[in-house]
PQR file with spaces between the fields and no chain letter, atoms N, CA, C, O and H, PARSE charges and radii, in Angstrom:
ATOM       1  N    MET     1      -0.946    8.052  -22.946 -0.4000 1.5000
ATOM       2  CA   MET     1      -0.313    8.035  -22.117 -0.0000 2.0000
ATOM       3  C    MET     1       1.152    8.752  -22.445  0.5500 1.7000
ATOM       4  O    MET     1       2.014    9.112  -21.643 -0.5500 1.4000
ATOM       5  N    ARG     2       1.140    8.833  -23.811 -0.4000 1.5000
ATOM       6  CA   ARG     2       2.545    9.624  -24.403 -0.0000 2.0000
ATOM       7  C    ARG     2       3.221   10.533  -23.454  0.5500 1.7000
ATOM       8  O    ARG     2       2.488   11.234  -22.757 -0.5500 1.4000
ATOM       9  H    ARG     2       0.440    8.541  -24.462  0.4000 1.0000
ATOM      10  N    GLY     3       4.151   10.606  -23.354 -0.4000 1.5000
ATOM      11  CA   GLY     3       5.132   11.817  -22.628 -0.0000 2.0000
ATOM      12  C    GLY     3       5.207   11.277  -21.580  0.5500 1.7000
ATOM      13  O    GLY     3       5.857   12.069  -20.897 -0.5500 1.4000
ATOM      14  H    GLY     3       4.746   10.037  -23.920  0.4000 1.0000
ATOM      15  N    LEU     4       4.835    9.961  -20.645 -0.4000 1.5000
ATOM      16  CA   LEU     4       4.504    9.631  -19.217 -0.0000 2.0000
ATOM      17  C    LEU     4       5.718    8.788  -19.487  0.5500 1.7000
ATOM      18  O    LEU     4       6.076    8.274  -20.547 -0.5500 1.4000
ATOM      19  H    LEU     4       4.307    9.318  -21.199  0.4000 1.0000
ATOM      20  N    ALA     5       6.296    8.758  -18.245 -0.4000 1.5000
ATOM      21  CA   ALA     5       7.666    7.845  -17.524 -0.0000 2.0000
ATOM      22  C    ALA     5       7.053    6.815  -17.615  0.5500 1.7000
ATOM      23  O    ALA     5       7.380    6.062  -18.532 -0.5500 1.4000
ATOM      24  H    ALA     5       6.005    9.175  -17.384  0.4000 1.0000
ATOM      25  N    ALA     6       5.895    6.392  -16.660 -0.4000 1.5000
ATOM      26  CA   ALA     6       5.262    5.320  -16.906 -0.0000 2.0000
ATOM      27  C    ALA     6       4.328    4.459  -18.322  0.5500 1.7000
ATOM      28  O    ALA     6       3.471    5.032  -18.996 -0.5500 1.4000
ATOM      29  H    ALA     6       5.629    7.004  -15.915  0.4000 1.0000
ATOM      30  N    THR     7       4.748    3.048  -18.510 -0.4000 1.5000
ATOM      31  CA   THR     7       4.508    2.583  -19.601 -0.0000 2.0000
ATOM      32  C    THR     7       3.763    1.335  -18.742  0.5500 1.7000
ATOM      33  O    THR     7       3.905    0.772  -17.656 -0.5500 1.4000
ATOM      34  H    THR     7       5.443    2.583  -17.963  0.4000 1.0000
ATOM      35  N    ILE     8       2.672    1.246  -20.193 -0.4000 1.5000
ATOM      36  CA   ILE     8       1.565   -0.651  -19.567 -0.0000 2.0000
ATOM      37  C    ILE     8       2.607   -1.356  -18.735  0.5500 1.7000
ATOM      38  O    ILE     8       2.477   -1.690  -17.558 -0.5500 1.4000
ATOM      39  H    ILE     8       2.557    1.703  -21.075  0.4000 1.0000
ATOM      40  N    GLU     9       3.602   -1.527  -19.468 -0.4000 1.5000
ATOM      41  CA   GLU     9       4.680   -2.919  -19.464 -0.0000 2.0000
ATOM      42  C    GLU     9       4.798   -2.667  -17.768  0.5500 1.7000
ATOM      43  O    GLU     9       4.406   -3.485  -16.935 -0.5500 1.4000
ATOM      44  H    GLU     9       3.708   -1.256  -20.425  0.4000 1.0000
ATOM      45  N    ARG    10       5.523   -1.149  -17.407 -0.4000 1.5000
ATOM      46  CA   ARG    10       5.322   -1.029  -15.965 -0.0000 2.0000
ATOM      47  C    ARG    10       4.621   -1.213  -15.221  0.5500 1.7000
ATOM      48  O    ARG    10       4.835   -2.027  -14.322 -0.5500 1.4000
ATOM      49  H    ARG    10       5.841   -0.484  -18.083  0.4000 1.0000
ATOM      50  N    LEU    11       3.483   -0.497  -15.328 -0.4000 1.5000
ATOM      51  CA   LEU    11       2.141   -0.813  -14.773 -0.0000 2.0000
ATOM      52  C    LEU    11       1.809   -1.984  -14.196  0.5500 1.7000
ATOM      53  O    LEU    11       1.564   -2.121  -12.998 -0.5500 1.4000
ATOM      54  H    LEU    11       3.309    0.163  -16.058  0.4000 1.0000
ATOM      55  N    ARG    12       1.783   -3.476  -15.630 -0.4000 1.5000
ATOM      56  CA   ARG    12       1.441   -4.351  -15.349 -0.0000 2.0000
ATOM      57  C    ARG    12       2.598   -5.002  -14.334  0.5500 1.7000
ATOM      58  O    ARG    12       1.923   -5.695  -13.572 -0.5500 1.4000
ATOM      59  H    ARG    12       1.982   -3.364  -16.603  0.4000 1.0000
ATOM      60  N    ILE    13       3.544   -5.091  -14.064 -0.4000 1.5000
ATOM      61  CA   ILE    13       4.376   -5.136  -13.385 -0.0000 2.0000
ATOM      62  C    ILE    13       4.786   -4.753  -12.100  0.5500 1.7000
ATOM      63  O    ILE    13       5.329   -5.605  -11.396 -0.5500 1.4000
ATOM      64  H    ILE    13       4.093   -4.529  -14.683  0.4000 1.0000
ATOM      65  N    ASP    14       4.627   -3.672  -11.697 -0.4000 1.5000
ATOM      66  CA   ASP    14       4.153   -2.780  -10.555 -0.0000 2.0000
ATOM      67  C    ASP    14       2.750   -3.290   -9.624  0.5500 1.7000
ATOM      68  O    ASP    14       2.550   -3.290   -8.409 -0.5500 1.4000
ATOM      69  H    ASP    14       4.186   -2.980  -12.268  0.4000 1.0000
ATOM      70  N    ARG    15       1.926   -3.700  -10.753 -0.4000 1.5000
ATOM      71  CA   ARG    15       0.028   -4.205   -9.877 -0.0000 2.0000
ATOM      72  C    ARG    15       0.655   -5.668   -9.613  0.5500 1.7000
ATOM      73  O    ARG    15       0.318   -6.196   -8.554 -0.5500 1.4000
ATOM      74  H    ARG    15       2.089   -3.700  -11.740  0.4000 1.0000
ATOM      75  N    GLN    16       1.533   -6.383  -10.461 -0.4000 1.5000
ATOM      76  CA   GLN    16       1.533   -7.847   -9.830 -0.0000 2.0000
ATOM      77  C    GLN    16       2.279   -8.017   -9.256  0.5500 1.7000
ATOM      78  O    GLN    16       2.079   -9.119   -8.745 -0.5500 1.4000
ATOM      79  H    GLN    16       1.807   -5.954  -11.322  0.4000 1.0000
ATOM      80  N    LEU    17       3.548   -7.446   -8.779 -0.4000 1.5000
ATOM      81  CA   LEU    17       4.402   -6.955   -7.793 -0.0000 2.0000
ATOM      82  C    LEU    17       3.638   -6.885   -6.525  0.5500 1.7000
ATOM      83  O    LEU    17       3.443   -7.889   -5.840 -0.5500 1.4000
ATOM      84  H    LEU    17       3.710   -6.551   -9.194  0.4000 1.0000
ATOM      85  N    GLU    18       3.205   -5.712   -6.209 -0.4000 1.5000
ATOM      86  CA   GLU    18       1.926   -5.318   -5.271 -0.0000 2.0000
ATOM      87  C    GLU    18       0.763   -6.080   -4.856  0.5500 1.7000
ATOM      88  O    GLU    18       0.102   -5.946   -3.826 -0.5500 1.4000
ATOM      89  H    GLU    18       3.363   -4.896   -6.765  0.4000 1.0000
ATOM      90  N    GLU    19       0.577   -7.090   -6.033 -0.4000 1.5000
ATOM      91  CA   GLU    19      -1.076   -8.070   -5.417 -0.0000 2.0000
ATOM      92  C    GLU    19       0.227   -9.198   -4.968  0.5500 1.7000
ATOM      93  O    GLU    19      -0.149  -10.212   -4.379 -0.5500 1.4000
ATOM      94  H    GLU    19       1.114   -7.199   -6.870  0.4000 1.0000
ATOM      95  N    ALA    20       1.326   -9.086   -5.160 -0.4000 1.5000
ATOM      96  CA   ALA    20       2.095  -10.101   -4.611 -0.0000 2.0000
ATOM      97  C    ALA    20       2.375  -10.262   -3.174  0.5500 1.7000
ATOM      98  O    ALA    20       2.149  -11.234   -2.454 -0.5500 1.4000
ATOM      99  H    ALA    20       1.632   -8.263   -5.639  0.4000 1.0000
ATOM     100  N    LEU    21       3.159   -8.599   -2.760 -0.4000 1.5000
ATOM     101  CA   LEU    21       2.696   -8.634   -1.515 -0.0000 2.0000
ATOM     102  C    LEU    21       1.730   -8.576   -0.790  0.5500 1.7000
ATOM     103  O    LEU    21       1.833   -9.095    0.321 -0.5500 1.4000
ATOM     104  H    LEU    21       3.343   -7.809   -3.344  0.4000 1.0000
ATOM     105  N    ALA    22       0.925   -8.161   -1.037 -0.4000 1.5000
ATOM     106  CA   ALA    22      -0.077   -8.287   -0.411 -0.0000 2.0000
ATOM     107  C    ALA    22      -0.856   -9.988   -0.391  0.5500 1.7000
ATOM     108  O    ALA    22      -1.496  -10.307    0.611 -0.5500 1.4000
ATOM     109  H    ALA    22       0.842   -7.739   -1.940  0.4000 1.0000
ATOM     110  N    ALA    23      -0.768  -10.639   -1.168 -0.4000 1.5000
ATOM     111  CA   ALA    23      -0.601  -11.906   -1.102 -0.0000 2.0000
ATOM     112  C    ALA    23       0.297  -12.596   -0.045  0.5500 1.7000
ATOM     113  O    ALA    23      -0.068  -13.737    0.241 -0.5500 1.4000
ATOM     114  H    ALA    23      -0.248  -10.380   -1.982  0.4000 1.0000
ATOM     115  N    GLY    24       0.958  -12.318    0.337 -0.4000 1.5000
ATOM     116  CA   GLY    24       2.230  -12.397    1.121 -0.0000 2.0000
ATOM     117  C    GLY    24       3.316  -13.727    0.206  0.5500 1.7000
ATOM     118  O    GLY    24       3.868  -14.741    0.632 -0.5500 1.4000
ATOM     119  H    GLY    24       1.254  -11.392    0.105  0.4000 1.0000
ATOM     120  N    GLY    25       3.272  -13.282   -0.778 -0.4000 1.5000
ATOM     121  CA   GLY    25       3.966  -14.267   -1.755 -0.0000 2.0000
ATOM     122  C    GLY    25       3.793  -15.660   -2.559  0.5500 1.7000
ATOM     123  O    GLY    25       4.569  -16.440   -3.111 -0.5500 1.4000
ATOM     124  H    GLY    25       2.823  -12.458   -1.124  0.4000 1.0000
ATOM     125  N    ASP    26       2.279  -15.586   -2.337 -0.4000 1.5000
ATOM     126  CA   ASP    26       1.380  -16.888   -2.669 -0.0000 2.0000
ATOM     127  C    ASP    26       1.534  -17.271   -4.536  0.5500 1.7000
ATOM     128  O    ASP    26       0.778  -16.924   -5.444 -0.5500 1.4000
ATOM     129  H    ASP    26       1.648  -14.953   -1.889  0.4000 1.0000
ATOM     130  N    PRO    27       2.614  -17.973   -4.588 -0.5600 1.5000
ATOM     131  CA   PRO    27       2.297  -18.243   -6.183  0.2800 2.0000
ATOM     132  C    PRO    27       0.901  -18.569   -6.741  0.5500 1.7000
ATOM     133  O    PRO    27       0.405  -17.802   -7.566 -0.5500 1.4000
ATOM     134  N    LEU    28       0.133  -19.848   -6.268 -0.4000 1.5000
ATOM     135  CA   LEU    28      -1.430  -19.368   -6.480 -0.0000 2.0000
ATOM     136  C    LEU    28      -1.983  -18.881   -6.461  0.5500 1.7000
ATOM     137  O    LEU    28      -3.020  -19.093   -7.090 -0.5500 1.4000
ATOM     138  H    LEU    28       0.536  -20.471   -5.597  0.4000 1.0000
ATOM     139  N    HIS    29      -1.838  -18.007   -5.873 -0.4000 1.5000
ATOM     140  CA   HIS    29      -2.773  -16.857   -5.911 -0.0000 2.0000
ATOM     141  C    HIS    29      -2.551  -15.770   -7.171  0.5500 1.7000
ATOM     142  O    HIS    29      -3.449  -15.083   -7.657 -0.5500 1.4000
ATOM     143  H    HIS    29      -0.996  -17.835   -5.362  0.4000 1.0000
ATOM     144  N    LEU    30      -1.507  -15.776   -7.479 -0.4000 1.5000
ATOM     145  CA   LEU    30      -0.437  -14.834   -8.324 -0.0000 2.0000
ATOM     146  C    LEU    30      -1.256  -15.633   -9.929  0.5500 1.7000
ATOM     147  O    LEU    30      -2.056  -15.167  -10.740 -0.5500 1.4000
ATOM     148  H    LEU    30      -0.777  -16.335   -7.084  0.4000 1.0000
ATOM     149  N    ALA    31      -0.740  -16.662   -9.848 -0.4000 1.5000
ATOM     150  CA   ALA    31      -0.999  -17.444  -10.818 -0.0000 2.0000
ATOM     151  C    ALA    31      -2.927  -17.295  -11.203  0.5500 1.7000
ATOM     152  O    ALA    31      -3.393  -17.051  -12.317 -0.5500 1.4000
ATOM     153  H    ALA    31      -0.090  -17.041   -9.189  0.4000 1.0000
ATOM     154  N    ALA    32      -3.473  -17.453  -10.327 -0.4000 1.5000
ATOM     155  CA   ALA    32      -4.834  -17.824  -10.447 -0.0000 2.0000
ATOM     156  C    ALA    32      -5.752  -16.308  -10.655  0.5500 1.7000
ATOM     157  O    ALA    32      -6.885  -16.220  -11.128 -0.5500 1.4000
ATOM     158  H    ALA    32      -3.095  -17.651   -9.422  0.4000 1.0000
ATOM     159  N    VAL    33      -5.037  -15.383  -10.237 -0.4000 1.5000
ATOM     160  CA   VAL    33      -5.166  -13.623  -10.225 -0.0000 2.0000
ATOM     161  C    VAL    33      -5.152  -13.064  -11.667  0.5500 1.7000
ATOM     162  O    VAL    33      -5.835  -12.213  -12.236 -0.5500 1.4000
ATOM     163  H    VAL    33      -4.117  -15.454   -9.853  0.4000 1.0000
ATOM     164  N    PHE    34      -4.038  -13.918  -12.078 -0.4000 1.5000
ATOM     165  CA   PHE    34      -3.355  -12.965  -13.326 -0.0000 2.0000
ATOM     166  C    PHE    34      -3.571  -13.822  -14.824  0.5500 1.7000
ATOM     167  O    PHE    34      -3.674  -13.525  -16.014 -0.5500 1.4000
ATOM     168  H    PHE    34      -3.482  -14.609  -11.615  0.4000 1.0000
ATOM     169  N    GLY    35      -3.571  -15.043  -14.000 -0.4000 1.5000
ATOM     170  CA   GLY    35      -3.009  -16.450  -15.091 -0.0000 2.0000
ATOM     171  C    GLY    35      -1.735  -16.223  -15.823  0.5500 1.7000
ATOM     172  O    GLY    35      -1.614  -16.513  -17.014 -0.5500 1.4000
ATOM     173  H    GLY    35      -3.488  -15.284  -13.033  0.4000 1.0000
ATOM     174  N    VAL    36      -0.668  -15.638  -15.013 -0.4000 1.5000
ATOM     175  CA   VAL    36       0.475  -15.920  -15.384 -0.0000 2.0000
ATOM     176  C    VAL    36       0.951  -17.796  -15.269  0.5500 1.7000
ATOM     177  O    VAL    36       0.368  -18.750  -14.754 -0.5500 1.4000
ATOM     178  H    VAL    36      -0.766  -15.403  -14.046  0.4000 1.0000
ATOM     179  N    SER    37       2.400  -17.661  -16.098 -0.4000 1.5000
ATOM     180  CA   SER    37       3.026  -19.211  -16.097 -0.0000 2.0000
ATOM     181  C    SER    37       3.220  -19.414  -14.296  0.5500 1.7000
ATOM     182  O    SER    37       3.351  -18.482  -13.503 -0.5500 1.4000
ATOM     183  H    SER    37       2.873  -16.886  -16.516  0.4000 1.0000
ATOM     184  N    GLU    38       3.191  -21.044  -13.914 -0.4000 1.5000
ATOM     185  CA   GLU    38       3.748  -21.057  -12.781 -0.0000 2.0000
ATOM     186  C    GLU    38       5.029  -20.441  -12.440  0.5500 1.7000
ATOM     187  O    GLU    38       5.357  -19.924  -11.372 -0.5500 1.4000
ATOM     188  H    GLU    38       3.085  -21.801  -14.558  0.4000 1.0000
ATOM     189  N    ASP    39       5.896  -20.619  -13.836 -0.4000 1.5000
ATOM     190  CA   ASP    39       7.165  -19.907  -13.493 -0.0000 2.0000
ATOM     191  C    ASP    39       7.155  -18.163  -13.151  0.5500 1.7000
ATOM     192  O    ASP    39       7.763  -17.575  -12.257 -0.5500 1.4000
ATOM     193  H    ASP    39       5.630  -21.039  -14.703  0.4000 1.0000
ATOM     194  N    THR    40       6.699  -17.883  -13.674 -0.4000 1.5000
ATOM     195  CA   THR    40       6.244  -16.188  -13.646 -0.0000 2.0000
ATOM     196  C    THR    40       5.437  -16.044  -11.970  0.5500 1.7000
ATOM     197  O    THR    40       5.449  -15.291  -10.996 -0.5500 1.4000
ATOM     198  H    THR    40       6.205  -18.361  -14.401  0.4000 1.0000
ATOM     199  N    ALA    41       4.985  -16.921  -12.295 -0.4000 1.5000
ATOM     200  CA   ALA    41       4.571  -16.934  -10.397 -0.0000 2.0000
ATOM     201  C    ALA    41       5.268  -16.578   -9.151  0.5500 1.7000
ATOM     202  O    ALA    41       5.363  -15.720   -8.274 -0.5500 1.4000
ATOM     203  H    ALA    41       4.976  -17.532  -13.086  0.4000 1.0000
ATOM     204  N    ILE    42       5.763  -17.875   -9.618 -0.4000 1.5000
ATOM     205  CA   ILE    42       6.921  -17.760   -8.560 -0.0000 2.0000
ATOM     206  C    ILE    42       7.951  -17.139   -8.738  0.5500 1.7000
ATOM     207  O    ILE    42       8.665  -17.323   -7.751 -0.5500 1.4000
ATOM     208  H    ILE    42       5.685  -18.573  -10.330  0.4000 1.0000
ATOM     209  N    ARG    43       8.524  -16.375   -9.596 -0.4000 1.5000
ATOM     210  CA   ARG    43       9.648  -15.428   -9.310 -0.0000 2.0000
ATOM     211  C    ARG    43       8.737  -14.454   -8.762  0.5500 1.7000
ATOM     212  O    ARG    43       9.329  -13.865   -7.858 -0.5500 1.4000
ATOM     213  H    ARG    43       7.945  -16.226  -10.397  0.4000 1.0000
ATOM     214  N    TYR    44       7.515  -14.004   -8.911 -0.4000 1.5000
ATOM     215  CA   TYR    44       7.323  -12.718   -7.828 -0.0000 2.0000
ATOM     216  C    TYR    44       6.942  -13.330   -6.827  0.5500 1.7000
ATOM     217  O    TYR    44       7.532  -12.907   -5.832 -0.5500 1.4000
ATOM     218  H    TYR    44       7.035  -14.482   -9.646  0.4000 1.0000
ATOM     219  N    ALA    45       6.022  -14.369   -6.537 -0.4000 1.5000
ATOM     220  CA   ALA    45       6.014  -14.862   -5.183 -0.0000 2.0000
ATOM     221  C    ALA    45       7.463  -14.482   -4.258  0.5500 1.7000
ATOM     222  O    ALA    45       7.490  -13.733   -3.281 -0.5500 1.4000
ATOM     223  H    ALA    45       5.544  -14.712   -7.345  0.4000 1.0000
ATOM     224  N    THR    46       8.802  -15.324   -4.943 -0.4000 1.5000
ATOM     225  CA   THR    46       9.987  -15.552   -4.277 -0.0000 2.0000
ATOM     226  C    THR    46      10.557  -13.776   -3.963  0.5500 1.7000
ATOM     227  O    THR    46      11.189  -13.369   -2.988 -0.5500 1.4000
ATOM     228  H    THR    46       8.779  -15.933   -5.737  0.4000 1.0000
ATOM     229  N    ASN    47      10.129  -13.099   -5.002 -0.4000 1.5000
ATOM     230  CA   ASN    47      10.758  -11.401   -5.198 -0.0000 2.0000
ATOM     231  C    ASN    47       9.728  -10.601   -3.629  0.5500 1.7000
ATOM     232  O    ASN    47       9.947   -9.774   -2.744 -0.5500 1.4000
ATOM     233  H    ASN    47       9.616  -13.429   -5.793  0.4000 1.0000
ATOM     234  N    ALA    48       8.843  -11.298   -3.974 -0.4000 1.5000
ATOM     235  CA   ALA    48       7.871  -10.755   -2.717 -0.0000 2.0000
ATOM     236  C    ALA    48       8.136  -10.663   -1.391  0.5500 1.7000
ATOM     237  O    ALA    48       8.348   -9.710   -0.641 -0.5500 1.4000
ATOM     238  H    ALA    48       8.664  -11.970   -4.693  0.4000 1.0000
ATOM     239  N    ARG    49       8.077  -11.966   -1.232 -0.4000 1.5000
ATOM     240  CA   ARG    49       8.930  -12.923    0.020 -0.0000 2.0000
ATOM     241  C    ARG    49      10.225  -12.184    0.773  0.5500 1.7000
ATOM     242  O    ARG    49      10.269  -12.047    1.995 -0.5500 1.4000
ATOM     243  H    ARG    49       7.905  -12.740   -1.841  0.4000 1.0000
ATOM     244  N    ILE    50      11.318  -11.709   -0.174 -0.4000 1.5000
ATOM     245  CA   ILE    50      12.391  -11.304   -0.074 -0.0000 2.0000
ATOM     246  C    ILE    50      12.140   -9.748    0.551  0.5500 1.7000
ATOM     247  O    ILE    50      12.713   -9.309    1.548 -0.5500 1.4000
ATOM     248  H    ILE    50      11.282  -11.820   -1.167  0.4000 1.0000
ATOM     249  N    LEU    51      11.415   -9.213   -0.053 -0.4000 1.5000
ATOM     250  CA   LEU    51      10.711   -7.715    0.622 -0.0000 2.0000
ATOM     251  C    LEU    51      10.098   -7.627    1.855  0.5500 1.7000
ATOM     252  O    LEU    51      10.172   -6.775    2.740 -0.5500 1.4000
ATOM     253  H    LEU    51      10.950   -9.569   -0.864  0.4000 1.0000
ATOM     254  N    LEU    52       9.298   -8.964    1.726 -0.4000 1.5000
ATOM     255  CA   LEU    52       8.746   -9.000    3.160 -0.0000 2.0000
ATOM     256  C    LEU    52       9.516   -9.789    4.552  0.5500 1.7000
ATOM     257  O    LEU    52       8.996  -10.142    5.610 -0.5500 1.4000
ATOM     258  H    LEU    52       9.239   -9.656    1.007  0.4000 1.0000
ATOM     259  N    GLN    53      10.617   -9.876    4.198 -0.4000 1.5000
ATOM     260  CA   GLN    53      11.138  -10.287    4.906 -0.0000 2.0000
ATOM     261  C    GLN    53      12.509   -9.132    5.391  0.5500 1.7000
ATOM     262  O    GLN    53      13.248   -9.142    6.376 -0.5500 1.4000
ATOM     263  H    GLN    53      11.040   -9.589    3.339  0.4000 1.0000
ATOM     264  N    THR    54      12.418   -8.179    4.180 -0.4000 1.5000
ATOM     265  CA   THR    54      13.948   -7.170    4.350 -0.0000 2.0000
ATOM     266  C    THR    54      13.305   -6.104    5.567  0.5500 1.7000
ATOM     267  O    THR    54      12.169   -5.694    5.325 -0.5500 1.4000
ATOM     268  H    THR    54      11.818   -8.171    3.379  0.4000 1.0000
ATOM     269  N    PRO    55      13.786   -5.750    6.524 -0.5600 1.5000
ATOM     270  CA   PRO    55      13.440   -4.294    6.934  0.2800 2.0000
ATOM     271  C    PRO    55      13.683   -3.150    6.323  0.5500 1.7000
ATOM     272  O    PRO    55      14.559   -2.844    5.514 -0.5500 1.4000
ATOM     273  N    PRO    56      12.575   -2.381    6.924 -0.5600 1.5000
ATOM     274  CA   PRO    56      13.281   -1.122    5.788  0.2800 2.0000
ATOM     275  C    PRO    56      14.216   -0.329    6.015  0.5500 1.7000
ATOM     276  O    PRO    56      14.870   -0.362    7.057 -0.5500 1.4000
ATOM     277  N    ARG    57      14.423    0.557    4.998 -0.4000 1.5000
ATOM     278  CA   ARG    57      15.191    1.218    5.494 -0.0000 2.0000
ATOM     279  C    ARG    57      14.990    2.442    5.710  0.5500 1.7000
ATOM     280  O    ARG    57      14.215    2.951    4.901 -0.5500 1.4000
ATOM     281  H    ARG    57      13.891    0.584    4.151  0.4000 1.0000
ATOM     282  N    PRO    58      15.619    3.501    6.942 -0.5600 1.5000
ATOM     283  CA   PRO    58      14.964    4.857    7.309  0.2800 2.0000
ATOM     284  C    PRO    58      15.525    5.906    6.283  0.5500 1.7000
ATOM     285  O    PRO    58      16.664    6.168    5.897 -0.5500 1.4000
ATOM     286  N    PRO    59      14.587    6.279    6.065 -0.5600 1.5000
ATOM     287  CA   PRO    59      14.311    7.324    5.145  0.2800 2.0000
ATOM     288  C    PRO    59      15.567    8.713    5.045  0.5500 1.7000
ATOM     289  O    PRO    59      15.708    9.251    6.144 -0.5500 1.4000
ATOM     290  N    HIS    60      16.209    9.160    4.224 -0.4000 1.5000
ATOM     291  CA   HIS    60      17.477    9.734    3.896 -0.0000 2.0000
ATOM     292  C    HIS    60      16.928   11.292    4.439  0.5500 1.7000
ATOM     293  O    HIS    60      17.680   12.265    4.384 -0.5500 1.4000
ATOM     294  H    HIS    60      16.095    8.724    3.332  0.4000 1.0000
């Protein structure tokens, strides 16, 4: 993956947030799927709930 803008860390974060969105912001689901701590699962779930409640912006 050398020379690419994406890093493994960025891909991991993106994948966890995508799963949080798909699961409707369920921290228990995130903890079970990714084996993350409660605090991490809650943080991703909270961010997902905020994104799910925010109306989409129109394209420019």
